[in-house]
C-alpha positions as CSV (number, residue, x, y, z in Angstrom):
1,M,105.9,112.5,74.2
2,W,103.2,110.1,73.8
3,Q,105.0,108.8,70.1
4,H,107.8,108.4,72.4
5,Y,106.5,106.0,74.9
6,S,104.4,104.5,71.8
7,D,108.0,103.8,69.8
8,I,109.3,102.0,73.7
9,I,106.2,99.7,74.1
10,A,106.3,98.8,69.8
11,Q,110.3,98.0,70.0
12,S,109.8,96.2,74.0
13,Y,107.2,94.6,72.4
14,S,108.9,93.2,69.3
15,G,111.8,93.1,71.1
16,Y,111.3,90.9,73.4
17,Y,109.8,88.8,70.4
18,N,112.6,88.7,69.2
19,Y,114.8,87.4,72.0
20,L,112.9,84.5,72.7
21,L,112.3,83.0,69.6
22,K,116.1,83.2,69.6
23,E,115.7,81.8,72.6
24,I,114.0,78.7,71.8
25,L,115.2,78.4,68.0
26,Y,118.4,78.8,68.7
27,P,120.7,76.7,71.6
28,G,123.0,78.1,72.9
29,W,126.3,79.0,76.3
30,H,124.5,82.4,76.8
31,N,120.9,80.4,76.5
32,Y,118.5,81.1,79.5
33,F,116.2,78.7,78.1
34,Y,117.8,75.6,77.7
35,W,119.6,76.8,80.7
36,L,116.8,76.2,82.6
37,L,115.3,74.0,80.5
38,A,119.2,71.3,81.2
39,L,119.4,73.7,85.3
40,S,115.7,71.9,86.3
41,L,116.1,69.0,84.8
42,L,119.6,67.7,86.1
43,V,117.7,68.9,89.8
44,W,115.4,66.4,89.1
45,L,117.2,63.8,88.0
46,L,119.1,64.2,91.4
47,E,115.8,64.2,93.6
48,I,115.0,60.8,91.6
49,V,117.9,59.3,92.6
50,F,118.8,60.6,95.8
51,P,115.1,61.7,97.6
52,W,115.3,63.2,101.1
53,R,111.8,62.5,101.2
54,T,111.4,59.0,100.2
55,A,107.4,58.9,100.5
56,Q,107.2,61.8,98.3
57,A,106.6,61.4,94.4
58,V,108.4,62.0,91.6
59,V,105.8,63.6,90.5
60,R,104.7,65.5,93.1
61,K,101.9,67.8,93.4
62,D,101.9,70.1,91.4
63,F,104.4,69.5,89.9
64,W,103.3,70.7,86.6
65,L,102.0,73.1,88.0
66,D,105.1,75.1,89.3
67,G,106.6,74.0,85.4
68,F,104.0,76.4,84.6
69,Y,105.1,79.6,86.5
70,M,108.4,78.5,85.9
71,F,108.4,79.0,82.3
72,F,105.9,81.9,82.5
73,N,107.6,84.0,85.6
74,F,111.0,83.4,83.2
75,F,110.2,84.5,79.9
76,L,106.2,84.7,79.2
77,F,105.5,87.1,81.6
78,S,107.8,90.0,79.7
79,L,106.0,88.8,76.9
80,I,103.2,90.0,78.3
81,G,104.2,92.8,79.0
82,Y,106.2,93.6,81.4
83,N,108.9,94.0,79.6
84,A,107.2,97.5,77.9
85,I,106.3,98.5,80.9
86,S,109.8,98.2,82.9
87,N,111.5,99.5,79.9
88,I,108.7,102.9,79.9
89,A,109.3,103.4,84.5
90,V,113.4,103.2,83.3
91,D,112.9,106.4,81.1
92,V,110.6,107.8,83.5
93,F,112.6,108.2,85.8
94,N,115.7,108.7,84.3
95,N,113.7,111.9,82.7
96,F,113.5,112.6,85.8
97,L,116.8,112.5,87.6
98,S,117.6,114.5,84.5
99,R,115.1,117.5,85.2
100,I,116.8,117.4,89.0
101,G,120.4,117.7,87.6
102,I,121.3,114.4,88.4
103,E,122.6,112.8,85.0
104,N,125.0,109.7,85.7
105,L,123.3,107.8,89.5
106,V,127.0,105.8,89.7
107,A,128.0,106.7,93.2
108,I,131.2,103.8,93.1
109,N,132.6,103.3,90.2
110,I,134.0,99.8,89.9
111,K,135.0,99.2,85.7
112,S,139.0,99.0,86.8
113,W,138.1,96.1,89.0
114,P,139.0,92.5,88.7
115,V,136.1,91.2,86.7
116,F,135.7,88.2,89.5
117,L,135.5,91.1,92.8
118,Q,133.1,92.6,90.2
119,F,130.8,89.4,90.6
120,L,131.5,88.6,93.1
121,L,130.4,91.9,95.2
122,M,127.4,92.7,92.4
123,F,126.4,88.9,94.1
124,V,126.6,89.5,97.4
125,I,124.5,93.1,97.9
126,A,122.3,91.7,94.9
127,D,121.9,89.0,97.2
128,F,121.8,91.3,100.4
129,I,119.4,93.7,98.1
130,Q,116.6,90.6,98.3
131,W,117.4,89.3,101.4
132,N,116.0,92.5,102.6
133,I,113.2,93.0,100.0
134,H,111.7,89.0,101.2
135,R,111.9,90.2,104.8
136,L,109.2,93.1,103.8
137,L,107.3,90.0,101.1
138,H,106.8,88.7,105.6
139,R,106.4,91.9,107.3
140,V,103.8,93.7,105.2
141,P,100.2,92.5,104.9
142,R,99.3,93.3,101.3
143,L,103.2,91.9,100.0
144,W,102.4,89.1,102.0
145,E,98.9,88.3,100.0
146,F,101.0,88.2,97.1
147,H,104.2,85.9,98.6
148,K,101.8,83.2,100.1
149,V,101.6,82.6,96.5
150,H,104.5,80.5,96.8
151,H,104.1,79.1,100.3
152,S,101.5,77.3,98.6
153,V,103.5,74.5,98.2
154,E,102.8,71.5,99.3
155,E,105.7,69.2,98.4
156,M,108.7,70.5,98.1
157,G,110.5,69.9,95.3
158,F,113.0,71.9,92.3
159,A,110.5,74.1,90.5
160,A,108.6,75.3,93.9
161,H,111.4,77.9,93.3
162,L,110.3,79.9,90.8
163,R,106.0,79.6,92.0
164,F,105.9,83.1,93.0
165,H,103.2,85.7,91.9
166,W,103.7,88.6,88.8
167,M,103.4,91.0,90.7
168,E,106.9,89.8,93.0
169,T,109.0,91.1,90.3
170,I,107.9,94.5,90.4
171,V,108.4,94.6,94.2
172,Y,111.8,93.0,94.2
173,K,113.1,94.8,90.4
174,T,111.9,97.9,91.4
175,L,113.6,98.0,95.2
176,Q,116.7,96.6,93.4
177,Y,116.9,99.3,90.8
178,I,118.7,102.4,92.8
179,P,120.9,100.7,95.1
180,L,122.1,98.4,91.9
181,A,122.4,101.1,89.6
182,M,124.6,103.6,91.9
183,I,127.4,101.0,91.4
184,G,128.8,101.6,88.5
185,F,129.6,97.4,87.7
186,G,131.9,97.0,84.6
187,I,130.4,93.5,82.9
188,S,128.5,94.0,80.6
189,D,126.7,89.9,80.5
190,F,125.9,88.6,83.9
191,F,124.6,86.0,82.9
192,I,127.0,83.6,84.8
193,I,125.3,85.0,88.4
194,H,122.0,84.8,87.0
195,I,122.5,80.8,86.1
196,I,124.1,81.2,89.3
197,A,121.5,81.9,90.8
198,V,119.0,80.2,89.4
199,A,121.0,76.2,90.1
200,L,120.9,77.4,94.3
201,G,117.6,78.6,93.9
202,H,116.3,74.8,92.4
203,L,118.9,73.1,95.2
204,N,117.2,74.8,98.1
205,H,114.0,73.9,97.0
206,S,114.8,70.3,95.7
207,N,114.2,66.6,97.8
208,I,117.9,66.5,97.7
209,P,120.0,65.6,101.3
210,L,121.9,68.5,101.5
211,N,123.2,70.8,103.9
212,Y,126.6,71.4,102.5
213,G,128.4,71.0,105.5
214,P,130.9,74.1,107.0
215,L,129.2,75.6,103.8
216,K,126.1,76.0,105.4
217,Y,126.6,78.8,106.8
218,V,127.0,80.6,103.9
219,F,125.0,79.5,101.5
220,N,121.0,78.0,101.9
221,N,120.0,74.3,101.3
222,P,117.2,72.4,101.4
223,A,117.7,71.3,105.3
224,M,116.9,75.0,106.2
225,H,115.1,76.4,103.8
226,I,112.5,73.5,104.2
227,W,111.5,75.2,107.6
228,H,111.2,78.9,106.0
229,H,108.3,77.2,104.4
230,A,107.0,75.3,107.6
231,K,103.7,75.8,108.6
232,E,104.2,76.6,112.0
233,L,106.1,79.4,113.0
234,P,108.1,80.2,116.1
235,D,106.0,81.6,118.4
236,G,105.4,85.8,117.2
237,K,107.9,85.4,114.2
238,Y,106.7,86.3,110.0
239,G,108.8,84.3,109.4
240,V,112.6,82.3,109.3
241,N,115.6,81.8,106.8
242,Y,114.7,84.5,104.6
243,G,117.9,84.0,102.9
244,L,117.7,83.1,99.0
245,S,121.2,82.3,97.7
246,L,122.8,82.9,100.8
247,S,122.6,82.1,104.7
248,V,125.3,84.0,105.7
249,W,122.5,87.0,106.0
250,D,120.2,85.2,108.3
251,Y,123.0,83.6,111.2
252,I,124.5,87.4,110.8
253,F,121.1,88.7,112.1
254,G,119.2,86.7,113.7
255,T,116.4,84.8,111.7
256,A,118.2,81.9,111.3
257,Y,116.0,78.6,112.4
258,I,117.1,75.0,111.4
259,P,115.6,72.9,115.5
260,H,116.0,68.9,114.2
261,T,115.9,67.9,110.8
262,G,112.7,69.6,108.7
263,R,112.3,66.1,106.5
264,D,109.0,65.3,106.6
265,I,107.0,69.1,108.1
266,K,103.7,70.6,107.1
267,L,104.6,72.9,104.5
268,G,102.1,76.3,103.3
269,F,99.9,78.2,105.5
270,E,97.6,78.2,108.1
271,N,94.1,77.1,105.8
272,V,96.7,76.1,103.0
273,E,94.1,73.0,101.9
274,Q,91.3,76.4,100.9
275,Y,93.6,77.6,99.0
276,P,93.1,77.8,95.0
277,H,95.5,75.0,93.2
278,S,95.3,76.8,89.7
279,F,97.4,79.1,87.4
280,F,95.2,81.5,87.4
281,K,92.9,81.8,90.6
282,Q,95.9,81.9,92.5
283,I,97.3,84.9,90.4
284,L,93.8,86.4,91.2
285,E,93.4,85.4,94.9
286,P,95.8,88.1,96.3
287,F,93.9,90.8,94.5
288,R,90.5,88.9,95.8
289,R,91.7,88.9,99.3
290,S,93.7,92.3,99.7
291,K,90.8,94.2,99.2
292,T,89.5,92.5,102.6
293,I,92.6,94.4,104.7
294,K,91.8,97.1,106.7
295,H,93.9,100.1,106.1
C-alpha cells in the first residue's frame, strides 16, 4: 500500500513539474501560464487607461504581493505538494467507494448533450457551489481566518482576485468534488470555462468602471464586488455580494447589497491596518489566530 502511494506522489511531482516546465517553455492556445499573464496585462492596461478610482496609483499598494499570490496559487502551490496530496485523496476516496460497492458516482449522465450545454451547465453549477462555499468562508470563524487573507486588500485591483490563502483551494476543491463528480460531463477539457472564470474574476476586482448594464443582475462586476470587500458591513451581516462569476445568486437569495457607488469606500476589516503585509506572515497568520478561537 505504501509503495502504491509513494508511486502516486512521485508521479504527481514529476508529472506536474513537467507540465509546469512545458507551460513556461512552450506557449500555446491551451497554456494556462500565458493566458493568465495575457489576461493580467490586458486588465491592468484597462485599469491604466480607464481608471475608476483616479487617485489610486497604477502600481497600487501590495500590487507585487498580489502578483506573487497569482502565480503561487495557480502554479507553485501544486508543485510544492497540493497536486500529490489531492491525487492521493482522490485515490483513497475511490478505494473507499469500491469497498462499499460504489463503482461510479455519476448520477446524471449528460455526455450526449451538445457541448455548449455541457459547458453552460458546468459553469452554472460550479459557480453556485462556489457561491455557497464563499458564504461558509464568511460564516464559519475558523474558515474566516483563512479568508481574511483575501480581505486584507486595502486598494482594489485585478491581481487582488488571486490573493487568497492556499487552504481555500483545499476547502473549495473538497466541497466541490462530489457534487461535480455526480454529473457525467463528456468534456475532458474545461479550459475555456477556467479562462472565462479567471477573466471575470480579474474584472470583478479591477479598478475599472464596469457594471454591465442590465447584465449586472447576472454577472458579478467591480461596482458590486467592491461592496463585498467593504470595511463597514450592514449590521448583522457576515458578508454581502458573495458571487464569484455570477451575481444572480445574490439577487435570488437576498445577499445583494449596493447602497450607492462604492468607488471610494474603505476596504478590509476591523484593524486591517495591523494585519501582516508579507506573504509568509499572511500565510501563517490564520493558524496563529485559529488557536485563539474558542471551541
